[in-house]
C-alpha positions as CSV (number, residue, x, y, z in Angstrom):
1,M,-64.9,12.8,-58.3
2,I,-64.7,14.8,-61.4
3,R,-61.1,15.8,-60.5
4,V,-60.1,12.2,-60.1
5,L,-61.6,11.3,-63.5
6,L,-59.9,14.3,-65.1
7,L,-56.6,13.3,-63.6
8,I,-56.9,9.7,-64.8
9,A,-57.8,11.0,-68.3
10,V,-54.8,13.3,-68.4
11,L,-52.4,10.6,-67.2
12,G,-53.9,8.1,-69.6
13,L,-53.4,10.5,-72.5
14,A,-49.8,11.3,-71.4
15,A,-49.0,7.6,-71.4
16,C,-50.0,7.4,-75.1
17,A,-47.6,10.2,-76.1
18,E,-44.5,8.1,-76.8
19,R,-41.7,9.8,-78.6
20,E,-39.9,8.5,-81.7
21,Q,-36.8,6.6,-80.7
22,V,-35.1,6.4,-84.1
23,A,-32.0,8.6,-84.6
24,D,-32.0,11.1,-87.4
25,F,-30.2,9.7,-90.5
26,K,-27.3,11.8,-91.8
27,K,-26.2,10.6,-95.2
28,G,-22.7,9.0,-95.2
29,K,-22.2,9.2,-91.4
30,Y,-22.4,6.3,-89.0
31,Q,-24.0,7.5,-85.8
32,G,-23.6,4.4,-83.7
33,K,-20.8,3.4,-81.4
34,P,-17.6,2.4,-83.3
35,D,-16.7,-1.3,-83.0
36,T,-13.3,-2.5,-82.0
37,P,-11.9,-5.9,-82.9
38,A,-12.8,-8.7,-80.5
39,W,-9.1,-9.4,-79.7
40,D,-8.6,-5.8,-78.5
41,N,-10.9,-6.4,-75.6
42,A,-9.6,-7.8,-72.3
43,P,-10.5,-11.4,-71.6
44,L,-13.3,-12.0,-69.1
45,A,-12.2,-13.2,-65.6
46,Y,-14.2,-16.4,-66.0
47,G,-13.8,-16.8,-69.7
48,G,-11.0,-17.6,-72.1
49,K,-7.4,-16.8,-71.8
50,W,-5.8,-14.8,-74.5
51,T,-3.4,-11.9,-74.7
52,Q,-5.2,-8.6,-75.2
53,G,-4.4,-7.2,-78.7
54,D,-3.0,-10.5,-80.0
55,R,-5.2,-11.8,-82.8
56,A,-3.5,-15.1,-83.1
57,S,-3.9,-16.0,-79.4
58,W,-7.6,-14.9,-79.5
59,E,-8.2,-17.1,-82.6
60,N,-6.5,-20.0,-80.9
61,Q,-8.7,-19.6,-77.8
62,I,-11.8,-19.5,-80.0
63,K,-10.8,-22.7,-81.8
64,T,-10.2,-24.4,-78.5
65,R,-13.6,-23.3,-77.2
66,Q,-15.3,-24.6,-80.4
67,L,-13.7,-27.9,-80.0
68,G,-15.1,-28.2,-76.4
69,Q,-18.6,-27.5,-77.9
70,N,-18.4,-30.1,-80.6
71,E,-20.3,-33.2,-79.6
72,D,-18.3,-35.5,-81.9
73,V,-15.0,-34.5,-80.4
74,R,-16.3,-34.7,-76.8
75,I,-17.7,-38.2,-77.2
76,S,-14.5,-39.6,-78.7
77,Q,-12.4,-38.3,-75.8
């Protein structure tokens, strides 16, 4: 019985020992993942249609998508 209580106490204390999850800050250096422009990504299979790497076609697709989400435009069609 004492062993069981001791085991529960040890496991309970181990659960409270959470480590810090913040990265160390190094002045002047970005440590995250570098971002790429949205138009450099390949379009999703079920999403919009644009040419990968072409900013103009990506912007055109975004404008078309926004028009489909605008209630005023959808009602008047």
